C-alpha positions in Angstrom: 3.8 -9.8 23.5 4.6 -10.5 19.9 7.6 -12.8 19.1 11.0 -11.8 17.9 10.3 -13.5 14.6 7.2 -11.3 14.1 9.3 -8.2 14.9 11.8 -9.3 12.2 9.0 -9.7 9.7 7.7 -6.3 10.7 11.1 -4.7 10.1 11.5 -6.6 6.8 8.1 -5.3 5.6 8.8 -1.7 6.8 12.2 -1.4 5.1 11.3 -3.2 1.9 8.2 -1.2 1.5 10.1 2.0 2.3 12.5 1.0 -0.5 9.7 0.7 -2.9 8.3 4.1 -2.2 11.8 5.7 -2.4 12.3 4.1 -5.8 8.8 5.3 -6.9 9.9 8.8 -6.0 13.3 8.7 -7.7 12.1 6.8 -10.8 9.2 9.1 -11.5 11.4 12.3 -11.3 14.3 10.7 -13.1 12.2 9.6 -16.1 10.4 13.0 -16.0 13.8 14.7 -16.5 15.2 12.1 -19.0 12.2 12.4 -21.2 11.9 16.1 -21.2 8.8 16.2 -19.1 6.9 13.4 -20.8 4.1 12.0 -18.6 3.8 9.1 -21.0 7.3 8.0 -20.1 6.4 8.3 -16.4 3.2 6.3 -17.0 5.2 3.5 -18.6 7.5 3.3 -15.5 4.5 3.3 -13.2 2.7 0.7 -15.3 5.8 -1.6 -15.3 6.1 -1.5 -11.5 2.4 -2.3 -11.0 2.1 -5.0 -13.7 3.8 -7.8 -11.7 1.2 -7.5 -8.9 -1.3 -8.8 -11.4 0.7 -11.8 -12.7 3.5 -12.5 -10.2 1.6 -11.9 -7.0 -1.0 -14.6 -7.4 1.6 -17.2 -8.4 3.8 -16.2 -5.5 0.8 -16.7 -3.2 0.3 -20.2 -4.5 4.1 -20.9 -4.1 3.9 -19.7 -0.5 1.5 -22.6 0.2 3.8 -25.1 -1.5 7.4 -24.1 -0.7 9.3 -23.0 2.4 7.9 -19.5 3.0 11.0 -18.2 4.7 13.2 -19.2 1.8 10.7 -17.7 -0.7 10.8 -14.4 1.2 14.6 -14.5 1.4 15.0 -15.1 -2.3 12.4 -12.5 -3.3 14.0 -9.9 -1.1 17.5 -10.7 -2.4 16.3 -10.5 -6.0 14.8 -7.1 -5.3 18.3 -5.8 -4.4 19.6 -6.4 -7.9 17.5 -3.8 -9.8 18.2 -1.3 -7.1 21.9 -1.8 -7.4 21.7 -1.7 -11.2 19.9 1.6 -11.1 22.4 3.1 -8.7 25.3 2.1 -10.9 23.9 3.3 -14.3 22.7 6.6 -12.8 26.0 7.4 -11.3 27.8 6.3 -14.4 25.6 8.7 -16.4 24.4 6.1 -18.9 20.8 5.6 -17.8 18.0 5.7 -20.3 14.2 5.6 -20.0 14.0 2.0 -21.1 16.5 1.0 -18.4 14.3 2.4 -15.8 11.2 0.8 -17.2 12.8 -2.7 -17.3 14.3 -2.4 -13.8 11.0 -1.0 -12.4 9.3 -4.2 -13.7 11.9 -6.4 -12.1 11.7 -4.5 -8.8 7.9 -4.8 -8.9 8.2 -8.5 -9.5 10.4 -8.9 -6.4 8.1 -6.8 -4.3 4.9 -8.6 -5.4 6.5 -11.9 -4.5 7.5 -10.8 -1.0 4.0 -9.7 0.0 2.2 -13.1 0.1 5.2 -14.9 1.6 5.5 -12.3 4.4 1.7 -12.3 5.1 1.6 -16.1 5.2 4.6 -16.2 7.6 2.8 -13.9 10.1 0.3 -16.7 10.9 3.3 -19.1 11.4 5.1 -16.9 14.0 2.4 -15.5 16.2 -0.3 -17.3 18.2 -3.8 -17.3 16.7 -5.1 -15.0 19.5 -2.5 -12.3 18.5 -3.1 -12.6 14.8 -5.5 -9.6 14.4 -3.1 -7.4 16.4 -0.1 -8.6 14.3 -1.9 -8.0 11.0 -3.0 -4.5 12.1 0.5 -3.6 13.1 1.8 -4.8 9.7 -0.7 -2.6 7.9 0.5 0.5 9.9 4.1 -0.4 9.1 3.3 -0.4 5.4 1.7 3.0 5.5 4.5 4.3 7.8 7.1 3.3 5.2 5.2 5.5 2.7 6.4 8.4 4.7 9.9 7.2 5.6 10.9 6.2 2.0 9.9 9.4 0.2 11.0 11.6 3.2 14.6 10.5 3.2 14.5 10.0 -0.6 13.4 13.6 -1.0 16.4 15.0 0.9 18.7 12.9 -1.2 17.0 13.7 -4.5 17.2 17.4 -4.0 20.8 17.4 -3.0 22.7 14.4 -4.5 20.3 13.3 -7.2 18.3 10.1 -8.1 21.3 7.8 -7.9 21.7 8.5 -4.2 18.0 7.5 -3.7 18.5 4.2 -5.4 21.6 3.7 -3.2 19.3 4.3 -0.2 16.8 1.9 -1.6 19.6 -0.8 -1.8 20.5 -0.2 1.8 16.8 -0.5 3.0 16.4 -3.7 1.1 19.6 -5.1 2.6 18.4 -4.4 6.1 15.2 -6.2 5.2 17.1 -9.2 3.9 19.3 -9.4 7.1 16.2 -9.4 9.2 14.5 -12.2 7.3 17.7 -14.2 7.4 17.6 -14.0 11.2 14.2 -15.6 11.3 14.2 -18.6 13.6 11.1 -20.1 12.2 11.6 -23.2 9.9 8.9 -25.1 8.0 8.3 -28.3 9.8 10.0 -31.3 8.1 7.7 -33.3 5.9 5.0 -30.6 5.9 3.6 -30.5 2.3 0.5 -28.7 1.1 -2.3 -31.0 0.2 -3.1 -28.9 -2.8 -0.3 -30.3 -5.0 3.3 -31.5 -5.2 5.6 -29.0 -3.6 8.1 -29.0 -6.5 5.8 -27.8 -9.2 5.9 -24.1 -10.2 3.9 -25.1 -13.3 1.4 -26.6 -10.9 1.3 -23.4 -8.9 0.5 -21.4 -12.0 -2.2 -23.8 -13.0 -3.6 -23.7 -9.5 -3.7 -19.9 -9.5 -5.5 -19.8 -12.8 -8.1 -22.3 -11.6 -8.4 -20.4 -8.3 -9.0 -17.1 -10.1 -11.6 -18.7 -12.3 -13.4 -20.1 -9.2 -13.2 -16.7 -7.5 -14.6 -14.9 -10.5 -17.5 -17.4 -10.7 -18.2 -17.0 -7.0 -18.1 -13.2 -7.2 -20.3 -13.1 -10.2 -23.0 -15.0 -8.3 -23.0 -12.8 -5.3 -24.4 -9.3 -5.8 -22.7 -8.0 -2.7 -19.3 -9.0 -3.9 -20.0 -7.8 -7.4 -21.0 -4.4 -6.0 -18.0 -4.0 -3.8 -15.3 -5.3 -6.2 -17.0 -3.4 -9.2 -16.8 -0.2 -7.2 -13.2 -0.9 -6.2 -12.3 -1.2 -9.9 -13.9 2.2 -10.6 -12.3 3.7 -7.5 -8.8 2.6 -8.5 -9.3 3.8 -12.1 -10.8 7.2 -11.3 -9.1 8.2 -8.1 -5.9 6.1 -7.5 -4.1 6.1 -10.8 -2.6 9.6 -10.8 1.1 8.7 -10.0 2.2 9.3 -13.6 0.8 12.9 -13.5 2.3 14.1 -10.3 5.8 15.2 -11.6 4.1 17.4 -14.2 1.6 18.8 -11.7 4.4 19.5 -9.2 6.3 21.5 -11.9 3.2 23.4 -12.9 2.5 24.5 -9.3 6.1 25.6 -9.0 7.7 23.2 -6.6 9.7 20.8 -8.7 11.3 17.7 -7.2 10.8 19.0 -3.6 7.1 19.5 -4.0 6.8 16.1 -5.8 8.5 14.5 -2.8 6.2 16.3 -0.4 3.1 15.1 -2.3 4.2 11.4 -1.8 4.9 12.0 1.8 1.5 13.6 2.2 -0.2 10.6 0.6 1.5 8.3 3.1 0.7 10.6 6.1 -3.0 10.7 5.0 -3.1 6.9 4.7 -1.7 6.5 8.2 -4.2 9.0 9.6 -7.1 7.2 7.8 -6.0 3.8 9.1 -5.7 5.0 12.7 -9.2 6.5 12.6 -10.7 3.3 11.1 -8.9 1.2 13.8 -11.0 2.9 16.4 -14.4 2.2 14.8 -16.3 -0.7 16.3 -19.9 0.3 15.4 -21.4 -1.0 12.1 -23.5 2.2 11.8 -20.4 4.4 12.1 -18.6 2.2 9.6 -21.5 2.9 7.2 -21.2 6.6 7.7 -17.4 6.4 7.2 -18.0 4.5 3.9 -20.1 7.4 2.6 -17.6 10.0 3.8 -14.5 8.4 2.3 -16.4 7.4 -0.8 -17.3 11.0 -1.6 -14.1 12.2 -0.1 -12.0 10.3 -2.6 -13.6 12.2 -5.5 -13.3 15.5 -3.6 -9.6 15.0 -3.0 -9.0 14.6 -6.7 -10.7 18.0 -7.3 -8.5 19.6 -4.6 -5.4 18.2 -6.3 -6.7 19.5 -9.7 -7.4 23.0 -8.5 -4.3 23.5 -6.4 -2.3 26.5 -7.5 0.1 26.8 -4.5 2.3 24.1 -3.0 0.6 24.0 0.4 -2.8 23.3 -1.2 -1.3 20.5 -3.3 0.3 18.8 -0.3 -3.0 19.2 1.7 -4.8 17.7 -1.2 -2.4 14.7 -1.2 -3.0 14.2 2.6 -6.7 14.2 2.0 -6.3 11.8 -1.0 -4.2 9.4 1.1 -6.7 9.4 4.0 -9.8 9.0 1.9 -8.5 6.5 -0.7 -6.7 4.2 1.8 -9.8 4.2 4.1 -12.1 3.4 1.2 -9.9 0.4 0.2 -9.6 -0.7 3.8 -13.4 -0.7 4.3 -13.9 -2.5 1.0 -11.4 -5.2 1.9 -13.0 -5.6 5.3 -16.5 -6.0 3.9 -15.2 -8.7 1.5 -13.5 -10.5 4.4 -16.7 -10.4 6.5 -18.9 -12.1 3.9 -16.6 -14.6 2.2 -16.4 -18.1 3.8 -12.9 -18.8 5.2 -12.4 -21.6 2.7 -12.7 -19.2 -0.2 -11.2 -16.1 1.3 -7.7 -16.5 -0.1 -9.0 -16.9 -3.7 -11.5 -14.1 -3.6 -8.9 -11.7 -2.0 -6.4 -12.6 -4.7 -9.0 -11.8 -7.3 -9.7 -8.5 -5.5 -6.1 -7.5 -5.5 -5.7 -8.4 -9.1 -8.6 -6.2 -10.1 -7.3 -3.3 -8.0 -3.7 -3.5 -9.3 -4.8 -4.1 -12.8 -6.9 -1.0 -13.0 -4.2 1.2 -11.4 -1.5 -0.2 -13.7 -3.4 0.4 -17.0 -5.0 3.6 -16.0 -1.7 5.1 -14.9 -0.4 4.4 -18.3 -3.5 5.9 -19.9 -3.5 9.0 -17.8 0.3 9.5 -18.5 -0.2 9.4 -22.2 -3.2 11.7 -22.0 -1.4 14.2 -19.9 1.0 15.0 -22.7 -1.9 16.4 -24.8 -4.6 17.3 -22.2 -4.4 19.6 -19.2 -3.3 17.5 -16.3 -5.7 19.3 -14.0 -8.7 18.1 -16.1 -7.4 14.6 -15.8 -7.6 14.9 -12.1 -10.8 16.9 -11.7 -13.0 15.1 -14.3 -12.3 11.6 -13.0 -12.7 12.8 -9.4 -16.2 14.2 -10.2 -17.1 11.1 -12.3 -16.2 8.8 -9.3 -18.3 10.9 -7.0 -21.2 10.5 -9.4 -20.7 6.8 -9.8 -20.6 6.4 -6.0 -23.8 8.4 -5.5 -25.6 6.5 -8.2 -24.6 3.2 -6.6 -25.8 4.4 -3.1 -29.2 5.5 -4.4 -29.8 2.6 -6.9 -28.2 -0.5 -5.4 -29.9 -2.0 -2.3 -26.5 -3.4 -1.2 -24.9 0.1 -1.1 -28.0 1.6 0.6 -27.8 -1.0 3.3 -24.1 -0.5 3.8 -24.4 3.3 4.1 -27.4 3.2 6.5 -26.5 0.2 8.6 -22.8 -0.6 7.9 -23.8 -4.1 7.0 -25.3 -5.9 4.0 -28.9 -7.0 3.8 -28.9 -10.6 5.1 -29.1 -13.3 2.4 -30.0 -17.0 2.7 -28.2 -18.4 -0.3 -24.7 -18.9 0.9 -24.7 -22.6 0.3 -25.8 -22.1 -3.3 -23.0 -19.7 -3.8 -20.4 -22.1 -2.6 -21.6 -25.0 -4.9 -19.4 -24.0 -7.9 -16.3 -23.9 -5.7 -17.2 -27.1 -3.9 -17.4 -28.8 -7.3 -14.1 -27.3 -8.3 -12.4 -28.8 -5.3 -13.3 -26.6 -2.3 -10.3 -25.7 -0.2 -8.8 -22.3 0.1 -6.1 -20.3 1.8 
C-alpha cells in the first residue's frame, strides 16, 4: 500500500496539472477573442507557456538534487498561484490585454516546469523501491486524468461565466495542491548534501545543467539508436503535437465555438488516458513493436481526421484519436530510451529528450499560429500529418534500428556500450 506522503504528491500533481490544462483552455480562447481571432496571438501564448520547460525545467531538475525537494515543490507551487490570481483579477476588472496573458503564461509555465522534477524526485523518497514502478505509473495516469478534469470543469465555467471564472478555478486547484504538499511528512535528512556540488549554488546548478546537456548530446550523437528515437520524437512533436494554437480557429470554423474548443481538449485527455491504459497491459516485446507501428502511423492519421472534420462530433473523435496515438508514441519512445541508457546517464539523457520535445512544440506552435492567419488551418493540420506518416515510413524501411523495433519490439543488440560511456566518464560520470 502506497504511503500517505505519496498520496499527497499524487493529489498535488493531479490538481496542479489540472490547473495548467484549465488555464490552457481559458488563455487560448481569451486571446482568440481579444485579438479578433488571431492564431498568431494564440501561438505566442502557447509558445510562452512551453518555453520554460526548455530552460527552467533542466535547472529545476539540478536544484532538486541540491536543495530540499519538498521546499522546492512548495515554493514552485506557491509561485504558480500568483499568475493565476493576477489573470483572475485583470479579467474580471476588464483591463486584460494580450501581452498580459502572454507574460503570465510564461510565469505560470515557469512554475509548472519547476514543480515537475521536484515532484518526480520526491516520489522515490516517499515510496519503497519495490513500489516505485507502480507509483510512477499511477502518477502518469493522474497527469492524463487531469487533462480531462481541468478542461471539463473549465469548459462549463468558460461558456457560462467567462474566462475569469476559469482562472479563479485554476487558483483554487493550485491552492489545493499547495495544501497537500505542505502536509508532506517527509523531510530531507539533516546533513544530506548532493556530492555533485555545494547545495547553495544556483549558478552552480545552471553550470551543471549546461555541462550535463552537453554530455547527453555527445552520448546521443554516438548512439544510432538514441539518435533515431530522439530525432523522430523531434519530428513527431513538430508535425503532430504542435496544433494547440490552431484549435480555437478550427473550432469556430466547424461551428462549435468555445464549447467545441473545450470538448477538443477533453477529447485529447481522454484519448491519452485510453492509450496509456492499453500500453500498461502490454508485456510482449513483439506486441510493443506492433503498437509502435500503429501509433506512429496513427499520429499522422489523427491529424488528417482533425483537418477534414466538418462537424463537431468528427472533430472531437479526431481529438480522442490524436490524444491516444500521440501520447502512446511518446510513451513508447521514452520507454525505449529508458531501456537502453545506463542508469548513471539516464537523468541527463531524459532531460535532453524533454528539452528536444518541448522545444519543438514551443517553436512550432508559434510558427503554425502565425501561418494560420494566412493559410487555411486545415492544410496546416493535414499536410504535416501526411508528412509525419511519410517520415515514419521512410524511417521504418531505411533504418535498421526502426526495422528491428517494428518487427521485434527491441533494438538490434550492440556491443559498444562501454565505448559510448567513455565521453561521459571523462566528463565526470555520475547521473540522476
